[in-house]
Every structure is written in structure tokens, then in C-alpha cells.
FIVEXDREN-39692 format. One line per field, with one value per residue (C-alpha): x, y, z; residue in three letters. Coordinates in pm, 1 decimal. Each point is the difference from the previous one (the first is absolute). Example, Ala and Ser with C-alpha at 12.3 -4.5 7.8 and 13.67 -1.06 7.14 Angstrom:
! FIVEXDREN-39692
c1: (1230.0:137.0)
c2: (-450.0:344.0)
c3: (780.0:-66.0)
aa: (ALA:SER)
//
This chain:
! FIVEXDREN-39692
c1: (-1237.0:279.5:-25.1:148.0:281.1:-10.8:270.2:-208.3:-308.3:199.2:146.6:-336.5:-177.8:277.6:-12.3:-376.1:15.6:320.5:144.8:318.3:163.2:241.6:-276.1:-215.7:294.7:53.7:-370.0:2.9:315.4:-162.7:-313.8:211.3:180.8:-336.2:-127.4:303.5:-29.3:-374.4:53.0:270.4:-208.7:-307.8:209.7:135.5:-346.0:-158.2:292.7:-51.4:-373.5:47.1:269.7:-217.0:-302.3:167.7:328.5:191.3:253.5:-60.6:-369.9:71.2:258.8:-235.0:-277.6:242.2:134.3:-347.9:-115.7:323.5:-81.7:-344.0:147.3:264.9:-265.5:-206.8:306.7:99.1:-336.2:-79.7:343.8:20.5:212.1:-310.7:-171.1:190.1:-184.0:-353.0)
c2: (703.4:-6.2:-111.6:-332.1:-7.5:-216.1:-223.0:-64.6:-76.8:-242.7:-171.8:-39.6:-121.9:-247.4:-133.7:-36.7:-204.6:-189.2:68.0:202.3:150.9:-289.4:-261.5:200.1:31.7:-378.0:-58.6:245.3:-155.0:-344.4:139.5:161.7:-329.9:-177.4:266.3:-35.8:-378.7:11.7:256.1:-211.8:-317.0:181.3:165.8:-333.5:-153.7:294.1:13.1:-368.2:46.6:310.0:-167.9:-308.9:199.7:247.3:-178.2:320.9:50.6:376.5:-35.5:-255.0:231.4:296.2:-183.2:-107.1:356.1:149.1:-249.4:1.0:305.3:-136.4:-338.5:165.6:195.7:-310.5:-190.8:281.1:42.7:-371.0:-90.2:-225.1:267.2:200.5:-282.5:102.8:333.5:-122.2)
c3: (4331.9:-258.0:-361.4:-104.8:-252.2:-312.6:149.1:310.7:-206.1:-216.5:305.2:170.2:-313.0:-75.8:354.3:-22.0:-317.5:91.1:-345.5:-7.9:-306.0:-61.2:19.9:-239.8:-241.0:12.3:-65.8:-286.9:-150.6:6.8:-161.8:-273.2:-65.6:-19.3:-241.0:-226.5:-4.6:-69.1:-275.4:-167.7:13.7:-130.4:-269.6:-119.0:-10.2:-182.4:-243.1:-78.7:-49.3:-216.1:-206.9:-40.3:-112.0:-233.7:-94.1:62.7:278.2:-12.7:74.5:273.2:154.0:-28.7:181.0:273.7:26.1:33.3:263.9:206.2:219.2:84.1:86.0:217.7:187.6:54.1:118.7:237.1:166.6:20.6:136.1:303.3:168.8:83.3:190.1:312.9:1.6:-61.8)
aa: (MET:ARG:GLU:LEU:THR:GLN:SER:GLU:ILE:THR:THR:VAL:SER:ALA:ALA:ALA:SER:CYS:ILE:ASP:ALA:SER:LEU:PHE:LYS:ASN:LEU:GLN:ASP:LYS:ALA:ILE:ARG:ASP:ALA:ALA:ALA:PHE:SER:MET:ILE:THR:GLY:ALA:ILE:THR:PHE:ALA:ILE:GLY:TYR:GLY:LEU:PHE:ALA:SER:PRO:PHE:ILE:GLY:GLY:GLY:ILE:ALA:PHE:VAL:LEU:ALA:PRO:TYR:ALA:ALA:GLY:LEU:GLY:TYR:PHE:SER:SER:SER:ALA:TRP:THR:ILE:ILE:SER)
//
């Protein structure tokens, strides 16, 4: 019995899950757009709260800057793009 190549394994696994590379890229692009939008909205809200509490745009911007990566991660993983997989 011969060994399977990586290309054959990829083809078989993609056929089994019905998700090809272009579909996955489209799903990932939508999730990235959702993450960016969620991060911007969260950043604006946290900036407003920080500015309101401390009356300093630098502190408000700092809070938004610190929370932005966490908000982007949350937006990416909770995107509606991934509902097709689950």
C-alpha cells in the first residue's frame, strides 16, 4: 500500500467537509471584517467612557487601544461567518 501525499489528504479532507479553500477564505474575510467593525465600535464606546470618567482624551484613547485586540478577537471568533461550520 502506498503512502498518501499531502495534496491527496487535503483533497479528501476538503471533500469530506464540503469546504474548499476559496469558501474558507471568504468565511475568514467576513470574520475579519466583523472583527474590525466590532473592535471599532468597542473602541469608540470605551473611548467615550474613559473620556467621560477621566476628562482626558489620552486616557480614553489608551483604554480603547488596550481593549481593541481583545474586542477584535471576540468579534472574530463570534462572527456569524462561523455558523456554517458548526
